[in-house]
TORMAR-654237 format. One record per residue (C-alpha): residue in three letters; x, y, z. Coordinates in steps of 0.25 Angstrom, whole numbers, padded with zeros to 4 digits, always signed. Example, Ala and Ser with C-alpha at 12.3 -4.5 7.8 and 13.67 -1.06 7.14 Angstrom:
<recs>
ALA+0049-0018+0031 SER+0055-0004+0029 
</recs>
This chain:
<recs>
UNK+0485+0412+0143 UNK+0477+0404+0155 UNK+0487+0403+0167 UNK+0484+0394+0179 UNK+0491+0396+0195 UNK+0490+0384+0200 UNK+0491+0381+0215 UNK+0493+0367+0217 UNK+0491+0358+0231 UNK+0504+0353+0238 UNK+0499+0340+0236 UNK+0492+0336+0222 UNK+0487+0323+0227 UNK+0482+0327+0240 UNK+0478+0343+0240 UNK+0475+0344+0256 UNK+0488+0337+0260 UNK+0493+0352+0263 UNK+0495+0359+0277 UNK+0489+0371+0272 UNK+0481+0378+0259 UNK+0484+0392+0256 UNK+0481+0402+0244 UNK+0492+0400+0233 UNK+0496+0416+0235 UNK+0507+0418+0226 UNK+0497+0413+0214 UNK+0486+0419+0220 UNK+0494+0432+0217 UNK+0500+0427+0203 UNK+0486+0423+0200 UNK+0480+0439+0203 UNK+0493+0443+0195 UNK+0490+0437+0183 UNK+0477+0440+0183 UNK+0479+0455+0184 UNK+0487+0453+0172 UNK+0476+0447+0164 UNK+0481+0433+0163 UNK+0472+0421+0163 UNK+0475+0417+0177 UNK+0469+0404+0184 UNK+0473+0403+0199 UNK+0470+0389+0204 UNK+0474+0384+0218 UNK+0472+0370+0216 UNK+0477+0367+0231 UNK+0466+0377+0235 UNK+0457+0368+0228 UNK+0461+0355+0234 UNK+0465+0348+0221 UNK+0473+0338+0218 UNK+0483+0336+0206 UNK+0473+0330+0196 UNK+0462+0339+0200 UNK+0473+0351+0197 UNK+0476+0344+0184 UNK+0463+0344+0178 UNK+0460+0358+0182 UNK+0473+0363+0174 UNK+0469+0354+0163 UNK+0456+0361+0163 UNK+0460+0374+0164 UNK+0470+0374+0154 UNK+0481+0384+0157 UNK+0491+0389+0149 UNK+0499+0392+0159 UNK+0500+0386+0175 UNK+0509+0393+0187 UNK+0511+0387+0200 UNK+0520+0391+0214 UNK+0529+0380+0215 UNK+0534+0376+0230 UNK+0546+0369+0230 UNK+0541+0357+0236 UNK+0530+0356+0227 UNK+0538+0357+0214 UNK+0538+0341+0212 UNK+0522+0342+0214 UNK+0520+0355+0204 UNK+0529+0349+0193 UNK+0523+0336+0192 UNK+0511+0343+0192 UNK+0513+0352+0180 UNK+0520+0340+0172 UNK+0506+0334+0172 UNK+0499+0348+0170 UNK+0509+0348+0156 UNK+0504+0335+0153 UNK+0491+0340+0150 UNK+0493+0353+0146 UNK+0507+0352+0138 UNK+0507+0368+0135 UNK+0505+0373+0149 UNK+0515+0382+0154 UNK+0520+0380+0168 UNK+0526+0392+0178 UNK+0531+0388+0191 UNK+0534+0400+0201 UNK+0536+0401+0217 UNK+0547+0397+0225 UNK+0553+0385+0219 UNK+0553+0390+0205 UNK+0557+0404+0210 UNK+0572+0398+0215 UNK+0582+0394+0207 UNK+0576+0381+0206 UNK+0567+0386+0194 UNK+0579+0381+0186 UNK+0578+0367+0190 UNK+0561+0367+0190 UNK+0562+0371+0175 UNK+0573+0362+0169 UNK+0566+0350+0178 UNK+0552+0351+0175 UNK+0547+0353+0160 UNK+0532+0356+0165 UNK+0538+0369+0171 UNK+0539+0380+0161 UNK+0541+0394+0169 UNK+0546+0396+0183 UNK+0542+0410+0189 UNK+0553+0416+0200 UNK+0550+0424+0210 UNK+0537+0433+0210 UNK+0527+0427+0200 UNK+0517+0437+0195 UNK+0525+0446+0185 UNK+0534+0433+0181 UNK+0522+0427+0178 UNK+0514+0438+0171 UNK+0526+0441+0161 UNK+0528+0425+0159 UNK+0512+0424+0155 UNK+0516+0438+0145 UNK+0527+0430+0137 UNK+0520+0417+0137 UNK+0507+0423+0131 UNK+0514+0428+0121 UNK+0522+0417+0118 UNK+0534+0420+0123 UNK+0543+0412+0133 UNK+0549+0418+0146 UNK+0560+0424+0142 UNK+0562+0437+0150 UNK+0552+0435+0159 UNK+0557+0438+0174 UNK+0557+0428+0184 UNK+0552+0417+0175 UNK+0562+0405+0172 UNK+0558+0395+0161 UNK+0566+0385+0151 UNK+0571+0389+0138 UNK+0578+0377+0129 UNK+0581+0370+0142 UNK+0588+0381+0150 UNK+0580+0388+0162 UNK+0577+0404+0157 UNK+0574+0416+0168 UNK+0575+0429+0165 UNK+0578+0432+0180 UNK+0569+0437+0193 UNK+0559+0446+0194 UNK+0557+0459+0203 UNK+0548+0455+0215 UNK+0535+0464+0215 UNK+0537+0475+0225 UNK+0523+0480+0224 UNK+0514+0468+0228 UNK+0502+0480+0231 UNK+0501+0479+0214 UNK+0498+0464+0215 UNK+0486+0460+0214 UNK+0478+0452+0225 UNK+0477+0437+0224 UNK+0468+0431+0216 UNK+0461+0424+0228 UNK+0448+0422+0220 UNK+0455+0410+0212 UNK+0456+0403+0225 UNK+0448+0393+0234 UNK+0450+0405+0245 UNK+0441+0396+0256 UNK+0450+0384+0254 UNK+0463+0388+0261 UNK+0469+0385+0275 UNK+0481+0382+0283 UNK+0481+0374+0297 UNK+0484+0387+0305 UNK+0474+0397+0299 UNK+0464+0401+0309 UNK+0452+0406+0300 UNK+0446+0401+0287 UNK+0449+0406+0272 UNK+0466+0408+0274 UNK+0473+0416+0263 UNK+0487+0416+0260 UNK+0493+0428+0257 UNK+0506+0436+0255 UNK+0508+0451+0258 UNK+0521+0453+0254 UNK+0533+0444+0246 UNK+0547+0441+0249 UNK+0555+0438+0262 UNK+0565+0445+0269 UNK+0569+0433+0276 UNK+0582+0426+0273 UNK+0578+0412+0278 UNK+0588+0402+0271 UNK+0578+0391+0270 UNK+0566+0399+0265 UNK+0562+0402+0250 UNK+0553+0414+0252 UNK+0562+0423+0245 UNK+0564+0414+0233 UNK+0551+0418+0226 UNK+0548+0431+0233 UNK+0561+0438+0238 UNK+0567+0442+0248 UNK+0562+0456+0250 UNK+0546+0459+0255 UNK+0536+0465+0248 UNK+0525+0469+0254 UNK+0509+0472+0249 UNK+0504+0485+0257 UNK+0495+0484+0268 UNK+0484+0490+0261 UNK+0486+0478+0249 UNK+0486+0467+0259 UNK+0473+0472+0266 UNK+0466+0474+0253 UNK+0469+0460+0249 UNK+0466+0454+0263 UNK+0451+0462+0262 UNK+0449+0455+0249 UNK+0451+0441+0254 UNK+0446+0444+0267 UNK+0431+0449+0260 UNK+0431+0440+0247 UNK+0439+0428+0251 UNK+0434+0427+0266 UNK+0449+0428+0271 UNK+0450+0426+0285 UNK+0466+0420+0285 UNK+0478+0427+0278 UNK+0492+0419+0280 UNK+0500+0430+0275 UNK+0512+0422+0270 UNK+0522+0434+0269 UNK+0536+0427+0271 UNK+0536+0437+0283 UNK+0525+0446+0286 UNK+0534+0454+0297 UNK+0544+0459+0287 UNK+0540+0473+0289 UNK+0532+0475+0301 UNK+0527+0488+0297 UNK+0520+0482+0285 UNK+0515+0472+0293 UNK+0510+0480+0303 UNK+0502+0488+0292 UNK+0496+0476+0286 UNK+0490+0470+0299 UNK+0484+0484+0303 UNK+0477+0484+0289 UNK+0471+0470+0294 UNK+0467+0477+0307 UNK+0462+0489+0299 UNK+0453+0478+0289 UNK+0448+0474+0304 UNK+0444+0458+0299 UNK+0445+0452+0313 UNK+0443+0438+0306 UNK+0455+0439+0297 UNK+0466+0433+0303 UNK+0482+0430+0296 UNK+0495+0425+0299 UNK+0509+0428+0292 UNK+0524+0424+0294 UNK+0533+0432+0303 UNK+0548+0434+0305 UNK+0553+0433+0318 UNK+0563+0442+0318 UNK+0554+0453+0313 UNK+0542+0454+0323 UNK+0536+0467+0330 UNK+0527+0466+0340 UNK+0520+0478+0337 UNK+0516+0472+0322 UNK+0513+0458+0327 UNK+0502+0466+0336 UNK+0496+0471+0324 UNK+0496+0459+0315 UNK+0490+0452+0327 UNK+0479+0463+0328 UNK+0477+0460+0313 UNK+0475+0445+0313 UNK+0487+0440+0312 UNK+0486+0426+0320 UNK+0499+0417+0318 UNK+0512+0418+0312 UNK+0523+0409+0306 UNK+0538+0412+0309 UNK+0550+0404+0302 UNK+0558+0400+0316 UNK+0565+0390+0309 UNK+0574+0386+0321 UNK+0578+0388+0335 UNK+0593+0388+0332 UNK+0598+0402+0330 UNK+0609+0398+0321 UNK+0600+0391+0314 UNK+0591+0403+0312 UNK+0603+0411+0307 UNK+0608+0401+0297 UNK+0595+0400+0289 UNK+0594+0417+0290 UNK+0582+0418+0297 UNK+0584+0430+0304 UNK+0580+0425+0316 UNK+0584+0419+0330 UNK+0578+0412+0339 UNK+0577+0424+0350 UNK+0570+0431+0338 UNK+0560+0421+0337 UNK+0556+0420+0352 UNK+0554+0435+0352 UNK+0545+0434+0339 UNK+0536+0424+0345 UNK+0535+0431+0357 UNK+0529+0443+0348 UNK+0520+0435+0343 UNK+0516+0428+0357 UNK+0513+0442+0363 UNK+0505+0445+0351 UNK+0497+0432+0350 UNK+0501+0428+0337 UNK+0502+0413+0334 UNK+0515+0408+0328 UNK+0520+0397+0318 UNK+0534+0393+0320 UNK+0542+0387+0308 UNK+0555+0379+0310 UNK+0564+0373+0301 UNK+0574+0361+0304 UNK+0585+0357+0295 UNK+0589+0371+0291 UNK+0605+0370+0286 UNK+0614+0371+0298 UNK+0603+0364+0307 UNK+0610+0354+0316 UNK+0601+0345+0326 UNK+0604+0355+0337 UNK+0598+0366+0327 UNK+0586+0357+0328 UNK+0584+0353+0342 UNK+0587+0370+0345 UNK+0576+0372+0335 UNK+0565+0361+0341 UNK+0570+0367+0355 UNK+0563+0382+0349 UNK+0550+0375+0343 UNK+0548+0369+0355 UNK+0547+0382+0363 UNK+0535+0386+0353 UNK+0524+0379+0357 UNK+0516+0387+0358 UNK+0518+0390+0342 UNK+0515+0383+0330 UNK+0528+0376+0324 UNK+0532+0371+0311 UNK+0543+0363+0308 UNK+0550+0360+0294 UNK+0562+0356+0288 UNK+0573+0364+0280 UNK+0569+0364+0265 UNK+0579+0370+0256 UNK+0571+0378+0244 UNK+0575+0381+0232 UNK+0579+0395+0234 UNK+0584+0397+0247 UNK+0596+0398+0255 UNK+0593+0384+0261 UNK+0593+0379+0247 UNK+0607+0383+0243 UNK+0613+0377+0256 UNK+0607+0364+0256 UNK+0613+0364+0240 UNK+0627+0367+0244 UNK+0624+0354+0255 UNK+0622+0347+0243 UNK+0607+0346+0244 UNK+0599+0342+0230 UNK+0583+0343+0230 UNK+0579+0330+0226 UNK+0565+0332+0228 UNK+0557+0344+0230 UNK+0544+0339+0236 UNK+0552+0338+0249 UNK+0554+0353+0250 UNK+0543+0353+0259 UNK+0548+0356+0273 UNK+0545+0342+0277 UNK+0553+0334+0269 UNK+0568+0335+0271 UNK+0574+0339+0258 UNK+0585+0345+0265 UNK+0595+0341+0277 UNK+0606+0352+0283 UNK+0620+0347+0284 UNK+0622+0339+0298 UNK+0609+0333+0299 UNK+0603+0323+0291 UNK+0588+0320+0287 UNK+0585+0312+0298 UNK+0589+0322+0308 UNK+0581+0331+0303 UNK+0568+0322+0301 UNK+0569+0318+0314 UNK+0570+0330+0321 UNK+0558+0336+0311 UNK+0551+0325+0315 UNK+0553+0327+0330 UNK+0549+0340+0329 UNK+0536+0340+0322 UNK+0531+0328+0331 UNK+0535+0335+0345 UNK+0528+0349+0340 UNK+0515+0343+0332 UNK+0513+0332+0342 UNK+0515+0343+0353 UNK+0503+0347+0363 UNK+0505+0360+0361 UNK+0505+0360+0345 UNK+0492+0350+0346 UNK+0485+0360+0356 UNK+0487+0371+0347 UNK+0482+0365+0334 UNK+0469+0361+0341 UNK+0467+0375+0345 UNK+0470+0381+0331 UNK+0459+0373+0326 UNK+0449+0381+0318 UNK+0441+0371+0310 UNK+0441+0357+0306 UNK+0448+0360+0292 UNK+0459+0365+0301 UNK+0458+0352+0311 UNK+0459+0344+0299 UNK+0470+0351+0292 UNK+0479+0351+0305 UNK+0477+0337+0307 UNK+0482+0335+0293 UNK+0493+0344+0295 UNK+0496+0336+0307 UNK+0497+0323+0301 UNK+0505+0328+0288 UNK+0516+0333+0300 UNK+0518+0322+0309 UNK+0515+0310+0299 UNK+0516+0315+0283 UNK+0529+0324+0286 UNK+0536+0313+0295 UNK+0532+0302+0286 UNK+0538+0309+0276 UNK+0551+0312+0283 UNK+0554+0299+0286 UNK+0551+0295+0270 UNK+0562+0306+0267 UNK+0572+0301+0277 UNK+0571+0286+0269 UNK+0577+0294+0257 UNK+0590+0298+0253 UNK+0592+0315+0254 UNK+0605+0321+0249 UNK+0602+0331+0259 UNK+0606+0323+0271 UNK+0620+0331+0275 UNK+0624+0323+0289 
</recs>
């Protein structure tokens, strides 16, 4: 059997229409795992190659795979199922397998029942589930009894239950980096060429009501050993010329002792031109660990601030307070690490007063980079369940992109949310401090072009989209 693992661009008509371009890490590891088990596997990052929908379809038809697997995020679902339906027209016998956050929620049932082009859903970690599914298909059997795999049988959804998470991550092979166009990846904020997107741990101990991180990879953190990490880092540096690592673990400082050990390995490796970024939680900052991380090449971190209102932070189970966030920022300032802060407007319980407090707090953070998004009830989250209890009904998964308004909490209207979001975006992104910081951070002509395009998307494209949404009737308005 021939297996194709495919990563699609976010926009099939315009592959360059994106905020960043990073390696599809889940597929990268899945590819290497399946190859280690002897499966004939092709990893094709169509986004990385800048291919549009027709070019990708031509590639698939030419390759003639028996099975095609994709990772599915909720906002990309409509595009993916439409594309797979087109693939099935050309290759009727091909079997399609979808994994990732959306199938890993309870929405795998509707995904299978409503989309004949979807044959199997992998729930949770995909490596062993996919391997066992392939064994079944290779022997001409259906997927009965395969843990972590759902499928249709006689019009009914069959699911043998969840699979245990992989605890020994060191036993997993390194990523299939050789199959990717490693020179093509970038992010607007990156400082070096040859950016690599990696995960050194799986799972998230946080219980944020709006976050789907636990849906696919669970609520307990499982980490690779520092020795395993540095061996793959050395491979990426020496063979693939990586000079910046985007470490996208849900929280890098869940275990500060482990984080410090990883940092020490990087220091011992001694590559001064290798830098990295990561995600941190404000409630578990440790000054000495931060100093070690800075010495090892850490340049910037992302912190999910979410709100400037303590009641809102408590209601979304963030586990932080505004005072904790201020303390964490002070530590990062002392060490000299750049900070990106994320805020969310429109979470359950949000009021005009709480939004005003959030905006006031965000204005205090002039020296940091700040991003704003609107609350999105992704399947599998507490927020999704609360929204359903309020009468929320999905009318278009494509709106689940942080910038549309699929959901409005009780007591507010979509017009109020849109107004606050627009005022916030304009006030921040047109401020002198923000514009000056963007100019100072420019490192290349490519970065200038990407920053310019992203600015247009934020200031024009997203505001235009919100105005279009305001003209529609959404069931989520609960004023």
